[in-house]
ROMARZA-343801 format. One record per residue: residue number from 0; residue in three letters; x, y, z of N, C-alpha, C in turn. Coordinates in Angstrom, 2 decimals, padded with zeros to 5 digits. Example, Ala and Ser with C-alpha at 12.3 -4.5 7.8 and 13.67 -1.06 7.14 Angstrom:
2
  seq  type      n.x      n.y      n.z     ca.x     ca.y     ca.z      c.x      c.y      c.z
    0   ALA   013.19  -005.69   007.80   012.30  -004.50   007.80   013.20  -003.30   007.80
    1   SER   012.85  -002.25   007.08   013.67  -001.06   007.14   012.90   000.03   007.87
% end
This chain:
285
  seq  type      n.x      n.y      n.z     ca.x     ca.y     ca.z      c.x      c.y      c.z
    0   MET   075.43   153.65   132.43   076.43   154.22   133.35   077.02   152.93   133.08
    1   GLU   077.51   152.03   132.29   078.27   150.97   132.43   079.64   151.57   132.03
    2   GLY   080.01   152.80   130.77   081.03   153.07   131.12   082.03   153.44   132.42
    3   ILE   081.00   154.18   133.10   081.76   154.63   134.68   082.19   153.69   135.40
    4   LYS   081.36   152.50   135.38   081.59   151.04   136.23   082.82   150.75   135.46
    5   SER   083.29   150.42   134.55   084.16   149.82   133.98   085.51   150.59   134.24
    6   GLY   085.17   151.78   134.92   086.62   152.46   134.75   086.72   153.87   133.86
    7   GLU   085.81   153.73   132.69   086.05   154.63   131.74   085.89   156.23   131.95
    8   LYS   086.46   156.86   132.06   085.93   158.70   131.85   084.95   158.87   131.39
    9   THR   083.54   159.13   131.61   082.59   159.41   131.26   081.88   161.01   131.07
   10   ARG   081.46   161.44   129.98   080.79   162.66   130.00   079.50   162.67   129.62
   11   VAL   078.50   163.40   129.99   076.94   162.80   129.41   076.84   164.46   129.14
   12   LEU   076.06   164.76   128.07   076.17   165.82   127.11   074.60   166.35   127.64
   13   VAL   074.87   167.59   128.17   073.14   168.19   128.71   072.51   169.40   128.08
   14   ARG   071.88   169.15   127.16   071.04   170.37   126.43   070.20   171.06   127.43
   15   PRO   070.87   172.47   126.89   069.77   173.48   127.95   068.81   173.36   127.71
   16   GLU   067.88   172.77   126.83   066.49   173.13   126.24   065.69   172.19   127.46
   17   ILE   066.64   171.64   128.10   065.58   170.30   129.14   065.08   171.25   130.05
   18   GLY   065.96   172.44   130.27   064.90   173.30   131.35   065.29   173.03   132.82
   19   LEU   063.53   173.18   133.14   063.40   172.45   134.72   062.71   170.82   134.99
   20   ASP   063.07   170.51   133.47   062.20   168.87   133.46   063.14   168.56   134.86
   21   ILE   061.92   167.92   135.84   062.34   167.54   136.54   062.89   166.07   136.69
   22   GLU   062.46   165.33   136.10   062.62   163.90   135.80   064.54   163.72   134.93
   23   LYS   064.56   164.77   134.22   065.73   164.61   133.47   066.54   165.48   134.37
   24   VAL   066.86   166.04   135.14   067.42   166.92   136.06   068.22   166.26   137.19
   25   GLN   066.77   165.07   137.55   067.15   164.61   138.60   068.20   163.02   138.12
   26   LEU   067.71   162.63   136.59   068.68   161.53   135.65   069.97   162.16   135.86
   27   LEU   070.46   163.60   135.24   071.50   163.97   135.25   072.66   164.08   136.49
   28   PHE   071.78   164.28   137.64   072.51   164.80   139.09   072.81   163.13   139.15
   29   SER   072.10   161.98   139.42   072.27   160.54   139.72   073.62   160.14   138.17
   30   PHE   073.59   160.15   137.17   074.80   160.18   136.61   076.24   160.99   137.15
   31   LYS   075.55   161.70   137.48   077.10   163.09   138.03   077.68   162.38   139.48
   32   LYS   076.49   161.77   140.23   077.15   161.25   141.60   077.62   159.98   141.17
   33   LEU   077.31   159.03   140.16   078.37   157.86   139.63   079.44   158.72   138.94
   34   GLY   080.03   159.82   139.22   081.22   160.17   138.63   081.10   160.35   137.15
   35   ALA   079.97   160.77   136.52   080.23   161.43   135.11   080.32   162.93   134.92
   36   ARG   080.62   163.68   134.43   080.83   165.05   134.27   080.24   165.28   133.17
   37   LEU   079.35   166.71   133.43   078.44   167.04   132.91   078.72   168.01   131.61
   38   VAL   078.33   167.92   130.53   078.92   168.76   129.46   077.92   169.13   129.07
   39   GLU   077.53   171.08   128.75   076.36   171.54   128.00   076.78   172.24   126.58
   40   ALA   075.80   171.41   125.77   075.70   171.69   124.46   074.43   171.52   123.40
   41   SER   074.56   172.43   123.06   073.16   172.60   121.82   073.06   172.25   120.37
   42   PHE   072.16   171.54   120.33   071.83   171.17   118.75   072.00   172.17   117.97
   43   SER   071.30   173.40   118.35   071.11   174.92   117.83   072.61   175.79   117.78
   44   ASP   073.69   175.30   118.13   074.71   175.88   118.33   076.01   175.00   118.13
   45   HIS   076.44   174.63   116.60   077.13   174.01   116.04   078.59   173.70   117.15
   46   GLN   079.44   175.21   117.12   080.56   175.35   118.31   080.36   174.82   119.49
   47   SER   079.36   174.71   119.92   079.26   174.19   121.46   078.88   172.39   121.33
   48   LEU   078.91   172.17   120.34   078.33   170.67   120.13   080.27   169.87   119.85
   49   VAL   080.57   171.03   118.55   082.24   170.84   118.51   082.84   170.37   119.94
   50   SER   083.09   171.37   120.69   083.80   171.75   121.67   083.37   170.75   122.77
   51   ALA   082.11   170.22   122.96   081.60   168.95   123.71   082.15   167.67   123.10
   52   VAL   082.10   167.47   121.79   082.57   166.44   121.53   084.29   166.15   121.58
   53   LYS   084.95   167.26   121.05   086.25   167.22   121.17   087.12   166.53   122.90
   54   LEU   086.27   166.91   123.81   086.49   166.29   125.12   086.46   164.72   125.32
   55   VAL   085.71   163.92   124.17   085.98   162.20   124.36   086.36   161.64   123.18
   56   ASP   086.84   160.54   123.04   087.53   159.75   121.87   086.44   158.90   121.25
   57   VAL   085.29   158.62   122.11   084.09   158.09   121.50   082.62   158.29   121.87
   58   VAL   082.09   158.83   120.89   080.65   159.39   120.87   079.44   158.05   120.97
   59   VAL   078.97   157.73   121.71   077.42   157.04   121.57   076.44   157.74   121.62
   60   SER   075.68   157.84   120.71   074.18   158.37   121.11   073.04   157.30   120.76
   61   ALA   072.61   157.91   121.87   071.16   156.58   122.05   070.06   157.57   121.75
   62   MET   070.21   158.55   121.27   069.06   159.51   120.59   067.62   158.95   120.12
   63   SER   066.23   158.74   120.71   065.40   158.24   120.64   064.88   159.00   119.02
   64   GLY   064.22   158.01   118.40   063.93   157.76   117.08   062.96   159.05   116.82
   65   VAL   062.64   159.81   117.85   061.50   160.95   117.70   062.14   162.27   117.47
   66   HIS   063.17   162.20   118.11   064.09   163.29   117.53   064.57   163.24   116.01
   67   PHE   064.20   162.61   115.36   064.60   162.83   113.85   063.56   164.24   113.27
   68   ARG   062.34   164.02   114.07   061.15   164.88   113.46   061.19   166.43   114.38
   69   SER   062.21   166.47   115.78   062.10   167.52   116.40   062.40   168.94   115.60
   70   HIS   061.68   169.56   115.75   061.57   171.06   114.59   062.12   171.04   113.55
   71   ASN   062.00   169.98   112.62   061.96   169.65   111.56   063.73   169.79   111.28
   72   ILE   064.39   169.35   112.14   065.79   169.08   112.07   066.47   168.05   112.09
   73   LEU   067.33   167.58   111.43   067.80   166.27   111.97   069.15   166.07   112.39
   74   VAL   068.67   166.19   114.13   069.93   166.79   114.86   071.13   165.92   115.14
   75   GLN   070.51   164.20   114.37   072.06   163.52   114.17   072.60   163.61   113.69
   76   LEU   072.49   164.42   112.43   073.26   164.75   111.37   074.16   166.23   111.62
   77   LYS   073.68   166.95   112.56   074.39   167.83   113.11   075.47   167.13   114.30
   78   LEU   075.10   166.03   114.88   076.32   165.47   115.75   077.36   165.21   114.75
   79   VAL   076.56   164.33   113.73   077.78   164.03   112.82   078.31   164.96   112.25
   80   GLU   078.36   166.10   111.77   078.68   167.20   111.35   079.88   167.60   112.62
   81   ALA   079.51   167.60   113.63   080.57   167.96   114.95   081.33   166.99   115.26
   82   ILE   080.87   165.87   115.24   082.00   164.60   115.26   083.15   164.38   114.06
   83   LYS   082.72   164.85   112.91   083.95   165.26   111.79   085.07   166.17   112.34
   84   GLU   084.31   167.37   112.27   085.03   168.21   112.44   086.29   168.29   113.56
   85   ALA   085.60   167.68   114.82   086.31   167.31   115.94   087.40   166.19   115.94
   86   ALA   087.32   165.52   114.92   087.71   164.26   114.56   087.89   162.91   115.60
   87   VAL   086.89   162.59   116.14   086.74   161.48   117.32   086.14   160.61   116.91
   88   LEU   086.39   159.15   117.59   086.20   158.16   116.49   084.42   157.96   117.07
   89   PRO   083.74   157.93   116.56   082.09   157.79   116.43   081.39   156.25   116.72
   90   SER   080.58   156.15   116.97   079.85   154.70   117.51   078.58   155.22   117.17
   91   GLU   077.71   154.21   116.45   076.54   154.06   116.42   075.55   153.12   116.80
   92   PHE   074.48   153.64   117.32   073.56   152.50   118.02   072.26   152.50   117.68
   93   GLY   071.82   151.45   117.25   070.28   151.22   116.97   069.93   149.84   116.08
   94   MET   068.75   149.87   115.83   068.71   149.01   114.68   069.31   148.99   113.09
   95   ASP   069.85   148.18   112.70   070.56   147.79   111.22   069.89   148.56   110.56
   96   PRO   070.50   149.88   110.49   069.56   150.63   109.29   069.62   150.11   107.72
   97   PRO   070.61   149.72   107.00   071.02   149.08   105.28   069.81   147.75   105.37
   98   ARG   069.65   147.10   106.61   068.37   145.87   106.65   067.03   146.28   106.67
   99   MET   066.96   147.47   106.50   065.45   147.74   106.95   065.30   148.95   105.58
  100   GLY   065.50   149.00   104.34   064.97   149.51   103.15   063.72   149.47   102.77
  101   HIS   063.01   148.10   103.41   061.78   147.71   103.08   060.66   148.44   103.94
  102   ALA   061.35   148.71   105.03   060.62   149.31   106.35   059.10   150.03   105.71
  103   LEU   058.16   150.05   106.46   056.74   151.06   106.07   056.81   152.25   106.69
  104   PRO   056.46   153.32   106.11   056.70   154.84   106.04   055.67   154.73   107.68
  105   PRO   055.81   156.28   108.56   056.77   156.70   108.19   058.18   156.33   109.30
  106   GLY   057.84   154.92   109.48   059.12   154.85   110.51   060.53   154.20   109.58
  107   ARG   060.25   154.19   108.26   061.55   154.25   107.44   062.22   155.30   107.19
  108   ASP   061.51   156.72   107.58   062.49   157.65   107.71   063.39   157.73   108.54
  109   THR   063.05   157.08   110.08   064.13   157.14   110.73   065.43   155.87   110.27
  110   PHE   065.57   154.96   109.45   066.29   154.31   109.22   066.71   155.19   107.66
  111   ASP   066.49   155.52   107.10   066.95   156.48   106.13   067.89   157.19   106.48
  112   GLN   067.85   158.09   107.64   068.27   158.94   108.08   069.44   158.37   108.74
  113   LYS   069.27   157.60   109.58   070.51   157.17   110.10   071.41   156.30   109.28
  114   TRP   071.14   155.85   108.06   071.89   155.48   107.69   072.69   156.25   106.78
  115   LYS   072.29   157.66   106.40   072.51   158.91   105.88   073.88   158.94   107.09
  116   CYS   072.98   159.03   108.41   074.78   159.61   109.13   075.83   158.53   109.18
  117   VAL   075.66   157.35   108.88   076.59   156.22   108.58   077.67   156.79   107.57
  118   MET   076.80   157.07   106.43   077.31   157.64   105.22   078.31   158.27   105.07
  119   LEU   077.84   159.52   105.77   078.46   160.82   106.15   080.13   160.60   107.13
  120   LEU   079.96   159.36   107.76   080.91   158.93   108.51   081.74   158.31   107.62
  121   LYS   081.42   157.77   106.76   082.30   156.57   106.00   082.85   157.42   104.79
  122   LEU   082.92   158.95   104.53   083.43   159.51   103.55   084.54   159.19   103.39
  123   PRO   085.46   159.36   102.37   086.83   159.19   102.28   087.67   159.87   102.77
  124   GLU   087.00   161.16   103.27   088.26   162.26   104.52   087.81   161.48   105.58
  125   TYR   087.04   160.61   106.05   087.00   160.29   107.31   087.52   158.58   107.49
  126   LEU   087.72   158.28   106.87   088.21   157.13   106.73   089.24   156.62   107.48
  127   THR   090.03   157.64   107.98   091.33   157.30   109.45   090.43   156.67   110.43
  128   LEU   089.25   157.00   110.68   088.64   156.72   111.99   087.67   155.58   111.89
  129   THR   087.08   155.58   113.03   086.42   154.01   113.44   084.97   154.63   113.28
  130   LEU   084.56   153.62   112.47   082.74   153.41   112.60   082.64   152.43   113.58
  131   LEU   081.61   152.27   114.30   081.46   151.16   115.38   079.92   151.39   115.46
  132   ALA   079.31   150.80   114.56   077.67   150.72   113.97   077.24   149.12   115.41
  133   LEU   076.85   149.78   116.48   075.94   148.83   117.45   074.85   148.38   116.83
  134   ALA   074.46   147.78   116.10   072.75   147.45   115.82   072.21   146.63   117.11
  135   SER   071.07   146.79   117.42   070.32   146.29   118.87   069.23   145.82   118.67
  136   PRO   069.09   144.25   117.95   067.60   143.80   116.89   067.01   143.48   118.72
  137   HIS   066.11   143.82   118.78   065.37   143.70   120.47   064.37   144.52   120.27
  138   ILE   063.45   144.11   121.24   062.25   144.90   121.69   062.38   144.76   123.49
  139   LEU   062.41   146.23   123.77   062.96   146.11   125.18   061.76   145.12   125.87
  140   PRO   061.80   144.08   126.84   060.97   143.49   127.21   059.90   144.56   128.29
  141   GLU   059.84   145.29   129.00   059.16   145.87   129.89   058.45   146.40   128.96
  142   THR   058.95   147.34   127.86   057.67   147.91   126.90   057.05   147.23   126.43
  143   TYR   057.55   145.90   125.84   056.64   144.81   125.22   055.63   144.07   125.85
  144   LEU   055.74   144.10   127.13   055.08   143.14   128.28   054.23   144.46   128.61
  145   ARG   054.47   145.59   128.71   053.04   146.79   129.21   052.06   146.99   128.29
  146   TRP   052.73   146.92   126.69   052.12   147.38   125.93   050.89   145.97   125.49
  147   LYS   051.28   145.07   125.32   050.33   144.28   124.86   050.43   142.81   125.65
  148   LEU   051.37   142.10   125.96   051.41   140.74   126.53   050.44   140.87   127.45
  149   TYR   051.12   141.60   128.79   050.92   141.10   130.00   049.60   142.17   130.76
  150   SER   049.20   143.30   129.93   047.98   144.07   130.14   047.02   143.46   131.15
  151   SER   046.96   142.34   130.69   045.79   141.30   131.21   046.87   139.61   131.97
  152   LYS   046.64   139.26   132.93   047.30   138.11   133.40   046.59   136.94   132.93
  153   GLU   045.48   137.33   132.22   044.76   135.90   131.83   044.84   136.01   130.36
  154   LYS   044.82   137.13   129.56   044.44   136.96   128.12   046.54   137.71   127.59
  155   ALA   046.41   137.13   126.44   047.58   137.46   125.50   046.95   138.17   124.24
  156   ASN   047.24   138.69   123.46   047.55   138.97   121.82   048.73   138.26   121.11
  157   ILE   048.29   137.39   120.07   049.46   136.94   119.42   049.39   137.33   118.01
  158   TYR   050.59   138.17   117.89   051.15   138.31   116.37   051.05   137.56   115.56
  159   GLY   050.18   137.34   114.31   050.11   136.49   113.60   049.71   134.88   113.99
  160   ASP   050.50   134.07   113.79   050.96   132.66   114.33   051.25   132.28   115.81
  161   GLY   052.10   133.51   115.69   052.98   133.77   117.09   054.35   132.91   117.15
  162   ASN   054.69   132.56   115.89   056.10   131.56   115.79   057.18   132.71   114.99
  163   VAL   056.88   133.77   114.96   058.23   134.18   114.31   059.43   134.51   115.63
  164   LYS   060.65   134.04   115.06   061.59   134.58   116.15   061.77   135.92   116.61
  165   VAL   062.00   136.20   117.43   061.85   137.54   118.01   063.46   137.55   119.22
  166   VAL   064.05   138.52   119.06   065.27   138.81   120.09   064.78   139.57   121.06
  167   PHE   065.17   139.20   122.27   064.82   140.13   123.29   066.27   140.35   124.00
  168   ALA   066.12   141.53   124.84   067.44   141.77   125.66   067.15   143.10   126.55
  169   ASP   067.59   142.57   127.67   067.24   143.80   128.91   067.87   145.03   128.96
  170   GLU   067.17   145.62   128.99   068.05   147.23   128.94   069.61   147.30   129.54
  171   ASP   069.81   146.84   130.67   070.75   147.03   131.57   071.67   146.26   130.55
  172   ASP   071.52   145.00   129.88   072.18   144.03   129.50   073.13   144.86   127.98
  173   ILE   072.31   145.57   127.38   072.44   146.09   126.27   073.25   146.98   126.53
  174   ALA   073.14   147.96   127.75   074.30   149.04   127.81   075.70   148.27   128.42
  175   LYS   075.52   147.01   128.92   077.05   146.77   129.46   077.55   146.24   128.00
  176   TYR   077.10   145.67   127.23   077.48   145.20   125.63   078.06   146.26   125.17
  177   THR   077.38   147.18   125.18   077.90   148.55   124.65   079.22   149.16   124.89
  178   ALA   079.15   148.88   126.43   080.57   149.85   127.29   081.51   148.79   126.61
  179   LYS   081.21   147.68   126.43   082.04   146.47   125.97   082.70   146.30   124.76
  180   THR   082.10   147.01   123.82   082.60   147.51   122.66   083.48   148.62   122.41
  181   LEU   083.83   149.42   123.17   084.14   150.56   122.94   085.67   150.87   122.81
  182   ASP   086.54   149.76   123.70   087.98   149.62   123.27   087.76   148.16   122.83
  183   ASP   086.99   147.55   122.13   087.43   146.48   121.71   087.62   146.60   120.10
  184   PRO   089.07   146.11   120.32   089.36   146.17   118.33   088.64   145.41   117.33
  185   ARG   088.10   144.22   117.91   087.32   143.34   117.15   086.19   143.90   116.69
  186   THR   085.77   144.85   117.48   084.39   145.54   116.68   084.65   146.93   115.53
  187   VAL   085.65   146.97   115.68   086.69   148.07   114.67   085.71   147.86   113.49
  188   ASN   085.24   149.28   112.84   084.72   148.94   111.12   083.46   147.74   111.24
  189   LYS   082.87   147.27   112.21   081.94   146.05   112.41   080.66   146.74   112.77
  190   THR   079.78   145.92   112.77   078.18   145.67   113.15   078.05   144.52   114.19
  191   VAL   077.68   145.17   115.60   077.81   144.13   116.66   076.50   144.06   116.80
  192   TYR   075.87   142.66   116.97   074.66   142.63   116.94   074.36   141.82   118.74
  193   ILE   073.55   142.41   118.84   072.95   141.89   120.63   071.95   140.49   120.25
  194   ARG   072.32   139.55   120.16   071.08   138.32   119.86   071.80   137.17   120.95
  195   PRO   071.15   137.33   122.05   071.71   136.66   123.08   070.69   135.03   122.86
  196   GLN   071.91   134.07   122.48   071.06   132.89   122.06   069.54   132.25   122.99
  197   ASP   069.65   132.26   124.01   068.49   131.83   124.87   067.44   132.85   125.08
  198   ASN   067.75   134.15   124.28   066.76   135.14   124.13   065.79   135.47   122.78
  199   VAL   066.38   134.46   122.09   065.94   134.32   120.89   064.43   133.51   120.89
  200   LEU   063.78   133.95   120.64   062.21   133.52   121.45   060.90   133.82   120.41
  201   THR   059.93   132.75   120.02   058.79   133.05   119.38   057.91   133.70   120.09
  202   GLN   056.95   134.34   120.16   055.85   134.83   120.93   055.27   133.85   121.68
  203   ASN   055.23   132.62   121.18   054.20   131.45   121.61   055.09   130.86   122.72
  204   GLU   056.53   130.77   122.64   057.42   130.31   123.46   057.61   131.60   124.83
  205   LEU   057.39   132.56   124.40   057.71   133.47   125.58   056.08   133.42   126.62
  206   VAL   054.87   132.95   126.04   054.01   132.81   126.86   053.73   131.64   127.41
  207   LYS   054.63   130.63   126.76   054.71   129.36   127.38   055.47   129.46   128.74
  208   ILE   056.56   130.44   128.44   057.39   130.70   129.74   056.16   131.29   130.78
  209   TRP   055.57   132.15   130.66   054.60   132.67   131.65   053.83   131.90   131.99
  210   GLU   053.10   130.93   131.21   052.11   130.25   131.58   053.11   129.38   132.75
  211   LYS   054.12   128.77   132.55   055.07   127.48   133.38   055.11   128.37   134.63
  212   LEU   055.59   129.87   134.43   055.87   130.62   135.65   054.65   130.70   136.62
  213   THR   053.44   131.33   136.05   052.26   131.62   136.85   051.36   130.32   137.44
  214   GLY   051.81   129.46   136.10   050.77   127.85   136.62   049.24   128.14   135.60
  215   ASN   049.34   129.31   135.19   047.93   129.44   134.46   048.12   129.49   133.07
  216   GLU   047.15   128.77   131.96   046.79   129.02   130.98   046.33   130.12   130.29
  217   LEU   046.91   131.12   129.52   046.48   132.05   128.87   045.44   132.25   127.85
  218   GLU   044.44   132.43   127.97   043.42   132.87   126.80   044.03   133.72   125.56
  219   LYS   044.38   133.07   124.28   044.64   133.58   123.56   044.09   134.34   121.95
  220   THR   044.41   135.28   121.67   043.86   135.98   120.60   044.94   135.87   119.28
  221   ASN   044.88   135.77   118.34   045.71   135.76   116.96   045.40   136.69   116.39
  222   ILE   046.00   137.91   116.05   045.70   139.28   115.37   046.39   138.95   113.99
  223   ALA   045.37   138.76   113.04   046.23   138.98   111.65   046.64   140.22   111.45
  224   ALA   047.98   140.52   110.17   048.65   141.26   110.12   047.92   142.36   110.02
  225   LYS   046.74   142.26   108.43   045.78   143.58   108.39   044.93   144.17   109.49
  226   ASP   044.84   143.22   110.26   044.05   143.88   111.74   045.43   144.69   112.45
  227   PHE   046.45   144.30   112.45   047.24   145.11   113.19   047.37   146.45   112.45
  228   LEU   047.45   146.10   111.44   047.99   147.66   110.27   046.52   148.12   109.68
  229   ALA   045.55   148.30   110.57   044.48   148.36   109.71   044.05   150.10   110.23
  230   ASN   044.18   150.54   111.33   044.47   151.77   111.87   045.59   152.83   111.67
  231   ILE   046.22   152.08   111.07   047.95   152.78   111.59   047.93   154.42   110.70
  232   GLU   046.86   154.93   109.33   047.40   155.77   109.09   046.35   156.86   109.55
  233   HIS   045.90   156.46   111.11   045.29   157.60   111.69   045.73   157.92   112.95
  234   MET   046.99   157.27   113.11   047.58   157.38   114.35   048.40   158.70   114.10
  235   GLU   049.10   159.22   115.38   050.27   160.06   115.46   051.02   159.52   114.77
  236   ILE   052.38   160.28   114.30   053.52   159.71   113.57   053.61   158.94   114.36
  237   PRO   054.53   159.26   115.81   055.64   158.77   116.31   054.88   157.36   116.63
  238   HIS   053.41   156.99   116.46   052.95   155.78   116.62   052.92   154.79   115.57
  239   GLN   052.56   155.31   114.42   052.88   154.94   113.60   054.25   154.14   112.94
  240   ALA   055.03   155.08   113.26   056.71   154.09   113.23   056.46   153.04   113.76
  241   GLY   056.00   153.23   115.37   056.42   152.29   116.20   055.42   151.23   116.17
  242   ILE   054.31   151.36   115.45   053.78   150.21   114.83   054.39   149.55   113.73
  243   GLY   054.72   150.31   113.05   055.37   149.67   111.88   057.11   148.97   111.96
  244   HIS   057.25   149.43   112.92   058.57   148.70   113.48   058.27   147.22   114.55
  245   PHE   057.26   147.38   114.76   056.47   146.30   115.39   056.01   144.82   114.83
  246   TYR   055.45   145.49   113.63   055.25   144.71   112.47   056.16   143.94   112.02
  247   HIS   057.35   144.69   111.33   058.43   144.20   110.83   059.23   143.35   111.98
  248   ILE   058.79   143.60   113.09   060.05   142.21   114.12   058.89   141.33   114.07
  249   PHE   057.44   141.48   114.64   056.70   140.39   114.78   056.26   139.66   113.83
  250   TYR   056.29   140.14   112.58   055.45   139.26   111.55   055.80   139.02   110.52
  251   GLU   057.21   139.52   110.13   058.45   139.62   109.22   059.59   139.04   109.47
  252   GLY   060.10   138.86   110.93   061.15   138.34   111.78   062.27   139.25   111.26
  253   CYS   062.47   140.21   111.16   063.53   141.34   110.59   064.56   141.26   111.48
  254   LEU   064.52   140.72   112.96   065.53   140.68   113.64   066.22   139.26   113.62
  255   THR   065.87   138.56   113.06   066.15   136.69   112.72   066.35   136.38   111.73
  256   ASP   066.30   137.00   111.02   065.88   136.18   109.36   067.32   136.20   108.73
  257   HIS   068.47   136.63   109.35   069.68   136.41   109.00   070.90   135.87   109.99
  258   GLU   072.03   135.77   109.29   073.20   135.13   110.10   074.00   136.32   110.49
  259   VAL   074.22   136.29   111.96   075.21   137.55   112.03   076.55   137.27   112.68
  260   GLY   076.96   135.77   112.11   078.49   135.84   112.35   079.41   135.79   113.40
  261   ASP   080.11   135.95   113.68   081.04   136.15   114.86   080.75   137.38   115.53
  262   GLU   080.31   138.61   114.94   080.31   139.68   115.37   079.11   139.72   115.91
  263   GLU   078.64   138.64   117.19   077.29   138.96   118.49   078.00   139.27   119.83
  264   ALA   076.88   140.09   120.51   077.33   140.32   121.66   077.98   139.41   122.92
  265   SER   077.01   138.68   122.69   077.08   137.37   123.65   078.36   136.82   123.91
  266   SER   078.67   136.48   122.46   079.24   135.23   121.80   080.79   136.08   122.15
  267   LEU   080.95   137.43   121.83   082.15   138.40   122.14   082.52   138.63   122.88
  268   TYR   081.28   138.22   124.38   081.74   138.84   125.81   080.95   137.72   126.37
  269   PRO   081.30   136.47   126.72   080.82   135.68   127.64   080.65   135.51   128.74
  270   ASP   081.70   136.70   129.34   081.57   136.92   130.63   080.58   138.02   131.20
  271   VAL   079.88   138.27   130.56   078.50   139.11   130.70   077.30   138.20   130.64
  272   LYS   077.17   138.01   131.81   075.78   137.22   132.20   074.34   137.93   132.15
  273   TYR   073.86   137.96   131.13   072.54   138.61   130.53   071.29   137.90   130.97
  274   LYS   070.54   138.52   131.57   069.25   137.88   131.54   068.35   137.21   130.91
  275   ARG   067.77   136.32   131.45   067.22   135.37   130.28   065.77   135.73   130.76
  276   MET   065.13   135.40   129.88   063.67   135.96   129.88   062.44   135.00   130.86
  277   ASP   062.81   134.25   131.57   062.21   133.55   132.72   062.67   133.98   133.66
  278   ASP   063.71   134.79   133.71   064.44   135.39   135.03   063.32   137.06   134.88
  279   TYR   063.47   137.55   133.76   062.86   138.82   133.47   061.54   138.80   134.29
  280   LEU   060.80   137.73   133.53   059.42   137.67   133.65   058.84   137.38   135.02
  281   ARG   059.67   137.04   135.81   059.69   136.63   137.57   059.28   137.85   137.85
  282   MET   059.74   139.22   137.67   059.93   140.62   138.29   058.26   140.91   138.01
  283   PHE   057.33   140.04   137.20   055.78   140.39   136.82   055.00   139.64   137.62
  284   LEU   055.57   138.80   138.34   054.75   138.22   139.40   053.97   138.31   140.55
% end
């Protein structure tokens, strides 16, 4: 809700399909208490989407990748069509799709479909408007730490040799940077990367930070790429996609194998005091 905090009039799309999902209802009411206006629309009702989109100037979609397969409907494309009909300024949030053409299936599907959304917004009849592609080369530390590194405070699984550079960013910082880009002319038709300099770390460097904080040396197990991918074909499709993304990040270094130039969030917005990993890890002590 960084948009609300910065004074932006913010509307939150409410899908009637959520029904009585208590956690989601509570989340929506928390948004409302902060000042957001709730707008109901369904991805199965095109006109309701158009009506909702017409109420805003910028659309930020943070839809999870799993929704690409929901009911075999590319719901992001439905949102794009509504954006085009309503003629508003779109923004796109997620990992940089054109750099992921080599991604392992089925995870590649999400990148291909996201890129299709971007290209639809770049059609000639739409060039008078702005496309803001906000690429977020990160693994949320909370998810990462829960899944592998700190399931035990005595052991750590290391991907490969652990020397591949990875970008880490706190979820709240990502929201702050996203809100900053919305009215910034410097981000028009640009891809803005979230790559805070102090949070570009190898896994070995991250483990050393933890060891320094705890005063304990972890027992480390290196996991070869072939072992990491060994059982991927037997997993549920969402897990296959997740494993594939982790492979490209931690074994191939897809987040840090290219320069990002001036369109880097922490450089564009030095007033945002992003959370360093040593501060983040202290929450787990």
